[in-house]
N, C-alpha and C positions, 0 to 999 in steps of 0.2 A: 503493500499500501504505500509506504513511505515514498519508495523509488517513483511509482507512476506517479506521485503526486510530485517530484522534483522535477518529471519531464516536462509538465504543459507548461509551468512558468515561463520557461526560458522562452516560448512563442510570445513575445515582448516586441516594442517598439525599435528595439535598437537597428532589427535588420534594415528597416526603411526609412531610419530618423535623417541622417544624412541629407538624402533625398528630398525628404518631407520639407528640412528647413531652405534647401536649395531651391525648389521649383515651386513648392506651395507658399512659404513664408516669403520667399524670396530673397535669401542671404547669399552673401557669395563663399566662395570655397573655405577659407582662412575663419569666417565667423561661424560658418556651419560646423566647421571642425573644432572650433572653440566651443561651443555651446554641446556638440555631443560629449565631447571629453568631459565638461563641466557636469554633465549629466552622468556620466558612468562614473566618475568622482564622487558624485555624492551617494550612488548606489552604494559605494564601497566603504564611506564613511558612515552610513546611518546602522551598519550592523554593530557599533560600541551601542548605541540607543537599544538595538535589539538584543544585545546581550545582557543590557543590564534590567530591561523589561523581563526578559526570560529568567534571569537568575535571581534576582530580589523582587519579583512580584508576581507575576502571572505564570512562570513556568513555561517551559520550551513548548509544549504542547499547545496551549491556548494564546502564546505569543505567535506561533503559527498560524492558527487559525484566524483571530483578531486581525493580525498585519496583512494576511492572505485577501481580506475583505477591504484593508484600506488601498491594496495594489489594485483590486478589480475595478475600485471606484475610479482610481487614477486613469485605468485604460478606455473606462467609459467616457472621462471627459476628454482624453485626446481623441477619440472618436468623432463625438461632438465639435472639437475643434477643428477637425479637418473637413466639415461639411460648409461647401463653399455656399450655398444656397441660403444661409442664414443671414448672410449682410449681401447678399447681391440682388439688392433692390431694382436694378436696371437690366437684371437676366443677362447680361454678356459673357458670363461664366467667369468674371473675375471678382474676388469679394471686395465689398466696398467699404469695409472696415476692417482692415488687417490688424488694428491693435485688438481688437476682440479675440480674434483667431490665435494673436500671439501671446493675448493674456491666457487664454484657456489653455493653450499648450504647455505653458510655464507651471500653472497650475496643476494639471495633469501629470506632469514630469516629476514633479516635487511630490505629489501622491506615490506615483510608482516608486521613485527612488526610497522613499521613507518604507512601504510595503515590501518591495524585493530587496531592498537593504537590510531591514529588520529580520526577514526570513533566513537571511543566508546563513548566519553563525548557530542559528537553532535547528536548521534541518540538520546540519552536517553533525553538530555536538548530539543530537536528539536521537539520530542512527547509531550513532558509537553507543551510545547508553543503552543500546539494545542488547548488547554483548556483556558476558561474564570476563572477568579478569584472564582465566586461562586460555580465552578465546581471541587472541591475538592475531592468528592466521585468519579467522573467520572476517574479524574486524576489517584488516588490510584488503581482505576480499571487498567488503563491503563497500568500501571508499572506492575502489576501483569501479565496482559496478555502479556507484552512486555518481561518479563523474562519467561514467558512460552513459548514466541515463540524463545527465545534464545536456550533455552532448545531442545524444537523442532529440529532445527537445528543441537543440540549436537546430539540428538538421531539418526539423520539419519547419521550424520558424524561417532559416534561410530559403526554403525550397517553395512554401506556401505564400508567405506573406509578401515578397514581389509579386505573385502571379494575382494574389487579391488586389494589389495596388496597381497593377496592369490593368485591371478591369475599369469599363467607364461606368459611372453612376453619377447621380443628379436628377433633380428636379425639374430646373429649367433649361440646364445646359448638361451636355455630359463631359465628365472630367476624370483623371486619374483617381481611382477609389481608395483614398488614402482612408476614408472611415471604416470600410471593411476591413483593410488591413491593421487597423488597431481596435476594431470591434469584436473581431473573431477569437484573438487572443484571450480577450474580457471573456468572452462566454467559456472558452476551453479552462479558464482559471477556474471557474465556477465548478467545472465539473471535476476538477484535481480535488479542489476543496471537498467536495462531497465524498469523492474517494477516501482523502484521508481522514476524513472525521469518521469516515464508515468504519475504519480498522482500528478505532481507539481503544477496544477491549482487547487488543492483542499486543500492544503496547506496555513497556516498561517506564511508568513515568514518574519520574522524582521530583519532589515537592520542592518550591525554590527555597533555598538558603541564605537568603537575607541579601541585601546590596554589597557583593563581595567586591566589585569593582570600588565602591566608595571606600571599604574597609583597606583596600590594596592602598589606594593613594593616600589615605590618611596616616597608614603605618610607612610608607614610604617618606612622606612629608615630615613626620615625626624624627624617623631617623635621621633624615638631611639636616633638622633644626638641633636635633640633639648632637649631632658630631659638630657642627658649626659652635655650640655651646660649650663644647669639650675640647676645642681645637688646639690649645695650648699642650706642650710637651708633658707636664705634669701629670697628665692622663694618659694611661698606657693604650695602647693601640689594641685593635680588634679583628679579628681574622678577617671578616667581610663589613662593610661599612653598614649594611643592613642590620648587623649586631647591635647597633646603637638604639634600636626600637624595643631593645629587651627590656628596658623598665617599664613598658607600657604594654606591650603586646607580647602574646605567649609564643613561644619558639616553632610550634608547629607553623601558624601564619606567617612568620618571619622566613620558614625554610620553603613553604609554598611562593611567597613573592620571590625569592632569590631564583627559584626555578622557572617562573614566568620571565623575571628580568634577563635571565641568561639566554632565554629563548628569543625573547624581544630584541635584545642586541645583535644577535644572528640575523634578524630579519632586517636590519637597516640596510644593507645593499639591495634588497630584492625589490624595490618599485623601478628599477631599470628596466629589469625584464617585463613588468606589465606596461612600462611606456612604448616598448616597441609591439607586444602581443595584441593590445588593446586598438593598435592604428591599421586593424585588418579590416574594422568598421568605420574607417575615415578615409585616410592617406590612401589607403589600397584599393577603397571602394571609388574613392576620385581616379585613381590611378587606370582603374577598368574602363571608366566612361570613354578614354582617350584611345580603346583599343577594339580589336573587332571579335563581335559575339559569333558571329555565324560558322555554326557547327555543323553546317550542311541539315541534318535532319531536324535540328533544334536551334533555337536562339539563346544564348545567356545572357540574361540583363544583368547590368554592373551590380547590384546588389544580390544578385544571386551566386556571384562567383564566391562569397564567402561560404557557401555549402561545402566546399572543398575540406574545410578545416573539422566540421563535424563528421563528414564521411569516413576522414582519416581517422580521427577518433576514434569512432566505432570500430575499426579494422584494428588500428594500431594497440589500444590498450589491453585486448585479449592476447593479440600477439607478445606484448611485452610480458604480461603476467604468465602466461604459459610456457614461453619459448626462450624469450630473451635473458629474463631473469635470470630462470633455473639454469639455463645453458652458461651464463656466466659464473653461478654459482659452483658447479661443475668443474669449470677451469679454475677454480680457489682465488678468484678475484673477489678483493674485499670491496664491493661496490656498493658502499654504506648511502643511507638516503639523502646526507649533504655532497656525495661524490655524485651522486645522479643529478641533484639539482644544479651543481655548477656544470654538468656536460649540457643541461638543458639551455642554460643562459647562453652558452656558446652555440648551440643550434640557433637559439634565434637571433643571436648576432649574425650568423651566416645568411639567415633568411633573409635579414636586410640588405646583406653584399647583394645578394641575387636580386632583391627588388631596386637596387640602384643601378646595377648592370642594365635591365629591363628598361629602367626608366631613359637610361641614354641612349637606347634604340628607339624609345617612343619619341625622344625629344627631337631626334634625326628626322622623322617622318612627320612633325609638327609644323604648321606654317607660321611665318614670321608674323604674328599679330602685333601692330602698333603698341606703343607703350603710352602712358599716359602724357606724355610730352611730344607726342607725334600724332600724324593724321595720313590714312590711308585713303589715297584717290584712285579710282578706276576711271580709265578713259574707253569709251565706244565709238569708233568711228563709224558713221553710218552712211558716210558717202561712198562712192563707188572706187576711189584710188585712195591709197595710203596718203596720212598726213603728219608730217613732222610735228613734233611737241618739244617746247624747251620750258624746262622747270627750274627755277631759281635752286642753283646748288646743286643740280643734278645734269649728268649727260644727258645732251638733246637724244632722242629714240623718235622711231615712227609709229604710228599704228595703223595696221593694216586696214584697208578699205573692207566696206561691207561685202564687197564681190567676193573676195577671198573667203568669205563664208558661205558662198553656194547659194546667194539670195538673189534675187531679182533686182534690177537698177531702178532707183526712185522708191524705195519701198517705205511703207511707213510703218514705225517699228512700236511695238507696242512688248515693254518690259516687266516684268513680274520675277520677282528673284523669290528663289524657294531655298530653304533652309531644312535638311533631313537629317536628322538625329534620333537618339534615344530619348532625351531628355522631354520632360513634360511640359517644357514651354514651347515646344513645337505645337501649336495649336491650329495645324493644317485643316482640320474639319470643320472648324469656325469660317475660316477663311475661304471655303468653297462656294463660291459666289462670282457673277461676272465682273469682269475686269475687260472693258472694251470688249473685244471680240475673242478674249481667250476665257475658257472657262477651266478652271485649274483645283485639283483636290489631290491631297496627298494622303496616301494610304499608310498609316502609321501601325498595320499589324506587323510586329518585327518578322516574322516568317517569310514576308512576301518581298520586302526589300526594293519597293519600286513605288514610283509617282504615276497616277492616273491623270490624264487631262483630255478634255474634249477641244477641239477648235471649231468655231462655227464662222461660215463665210457668209457673205452677201445674201446669197440664196437660201439661207437656212441649213446648206448642209453640216454635215458634221463629220469630223473625222477622229477616232480615240487613240491617244499615244499612250504608251508604257515606257515609261524612262527608269532602267534599271538602276539602282541606287547603291551606297554604300554608307556605312555608319559613319558621322562625323563629317560627311562631305558637304560642300554647298555649291549649287550650280547656278548659271542665269541661263533662261528659255529666250531667246530671240525669235518672234514671229511677226513676218511683213504682213500688210494688209492685203497686198495680191500674191498672197503664197500659192502653191499648188499642193495638193493633199498628197501627202508623203514628205515633204518638206519642212526642216523647221531645222534650227540651229540651237545646241546645247554647248554651254561652254562651262567648263569643270573648273570653280573658281578654288575650291578646296579639295585634295584628294580624299576618300573615304581614308578609315583608321587601317594603317598598313601592318600592324603588328597584333598576331592572333593573341586572344585572353587564354590559351591554353598555356602560353607562357609562363602566367601566373602561378601555375600548378605546383614548380619548382620550389619557390619560396612558401608557398602555402604548404609542402610537404616538410620542408625544415622547420618551418615555425611549429607545426602539429607534433613533430617529432621531439622536439623542445619542450613541449606543452607537458606531453606525456609524462616525460621523465622529471620535468620541475614540478608543475601543478598536483598532479595525483600524489607524488611523493611527498608534495610539503603539507597536503591535507592531513595524510598519514601522519607525518611528523608533528605535526602541530598539535594533533589530538593525544598521541602516544607520548609526549614532553609534559603535558600539562597537567597540573594537580587535580584532584578528583572533583573540586568544587569550581574549577576556573576553566573549564573546556570550552565556553561559549566566548569566553573573556579571550583566550587565545586564539579561536577562530575570529574573534572580530580584530585581533590584531594582524593576523594574516592576511583577512579581506582589507585592512587598511593598507598593505603595502601597495594594492591594486589602486587604491584611491590616491596614493601619492604620485603612483607610476602615471597617472593620468593628468596629473597636475603638473608633471615634468612637460608631458606633451604638450598642455596649455601654454606654459613658458614659452617654449619653442615656436609654437603655432603664432602667437602674438607678437614675440620679437620679429619673426621674420626677415632674420638679416643675411639669411643665406637665398641668392637669387633661384640657383636649380633646385628641383626638388630631389635630383639624384644625391647633391651634396649634402640634404640633410638626411637622406637614409644613411649615406656613411657616418656620418656625425653619431647617428644614433647607435648604429652597429659599432664604432670605437668607443662609445662610453661604455657599451654593455661588456666589451671585451675587457677593458680596465677595472669595471666593477666586478667582472668573474674572477678576476685573479685576487682582487681584495678579497671577496668571497672563499675563494680557495682557501687561503692563507687561515681566514677567521674559523673554516670547517676543520682544518688541520688542527686547531688546538681545541676544537670542542669536544667534553666529554659527555657522553650520552648518559641521560638518567634513566631510573625506574623511580617515577614518583610515588607509585604505591610502597615501595619498600622505602623510601625516607618518611612518607608520612607515617607509617606503622613505627618506625623506631621512635619519632617524636610524640607519635600518641602513647607509646609505654611511659614517656616522661611526662605527660600532660597532669596525673595526679600530683607530681611532687611540685610541679612549677604553679599549680594552684594553690597548694599549700604554701609555697615561699610568698605568693604573691599577698596571700592573706594574713602573713605576718608581716609586710611590708618590708622584707628583706631588699637590702641593695644588691650588687653584684659580688661585692666583697664577702658580704654576710652569707649570701648564697653558697660560695666557696667553704666557708668554716661550717656551714648547715650539712653540706655533702660530706664534709670529712668526718664531724661529729656522728653522722647516721651511719657511715662506713664502719667507723669502729665500733659501734654497738650493736650492729645487725647481723643476719647470718651471711654465710657465704652467696647465697641465692639473691641475697637482697643488695648485697656488694657487686654482684655482677649486673644487677640491673641497674642498680645506680650508674 
């Protein structure tokens, strides 16, 4: 039940969010990327709030249920915000009050971030709670299958949501159906929630143990304050700086805080991995818009290319668990969790190197568009002979005569420019109306890749033309008033996208391999190294690294100091390699812990600790007390002390 529930929430707005920002709201690439990563960062900041709610108030089960409802409400609001007819008073297909749609979108995204972010640490930790102490292998298998379920949902999301978006819907005018793309996941989330609740009788549900995160923060604060107050050399040093909290807090809590801090320190380099990984939904999707998605039998939309990641996850996770890891173990290679994570980071860096090389090839096929300080002028010579043209600051050149384009002399020309692309700003169906003697309509069904138009002469005779097109191309069609049927002139202004989208599979494969050995391992590592009452807290800390990674992308996207996209890819790859080296050094000195064993030792000492605190003893008094008890008790008691 829990795994089935984890599958459907992945059917969320992220699959089409960048295109929604760009083509419905009307933002440019950088702003769309910025808002996208702000949303993702918020989704991974709210797990801290979810962990607090689960551990100190509602418990994990109720937290998942209530926050799922918040998530569903956010999806519904997003679907409403994408209905253009709400503010389209003049019925021209364009919203007249974009402020309303933007505000509704932001409200919906905030609720989704609160809901999905709050669920994240609870679901993983709640799943881990279903296993006993001796079921470490089963728990590790659960986390692999759990991650597999998440990516199964991502697979469905990336496949279905763009198809829903590509449908046309509307009351007065037909537009891309973003409301359907946002509404269907809301309905599926309701189904997932019902399934999850139906299995409540089978779950092991632990009651909340108080606001453990607040206790941890107070304990750390007291230790820092107490250490500062005793900073002079006359006070003896203690083994760990957290030991300065012993005057107020029991040793069990202090030991648990030490374990958490030890793992959190190891998390410091991890955000760089997520900074690269989450660009699959932004930069890599925008990269796909400049590529050819025609696979012959079917057409891949730019936002559908992300489907490669979950497909490979579904394939790679079982292969790694059942074949690769056992084989490495048989070779007597100590492939520890932290070493796996290091390899995953290096694979992600290699994926961005592949993306940079691909971007270089794409840039070579792209036209030279004018910059913000330039103007582009196109000369069309409608005379019969070539005409010399001189532009100040440029070399003289000749514009060919119209005869060279196989048209009759003295023709009167009607010019209608067409732009064929995959983007939703190509509203060619709206423009299917008479223009002089030219009737033109663009067929945007991706599988056809053609433009249909009809020419009508003075006698009312018609001729139907089909112009074969390519993604990303731009054409000018010239038709004389004294034409003969069968004649028309097409000028190709911009060539179709020349690099096929299949080349992105290489970078997706490398990134997915890195994700499998990094993320799945990290989830299990975070749970295994966490104290019993801080599972959700450490899971939230793991998810917090994702939020910081997206903030790194925001900083780079907003700075915009690199003129070429390939250079930005190389920058991210270089940073991750450097961070991987630092992480490898930190992992080398890390000592793996058994939280249950450590907690058991301090639980045995807890009665003595309480007795000492009741007597108000200081650290020096405690030592004298222990010596006195040792001399007066049996050997068993001495051993216990």
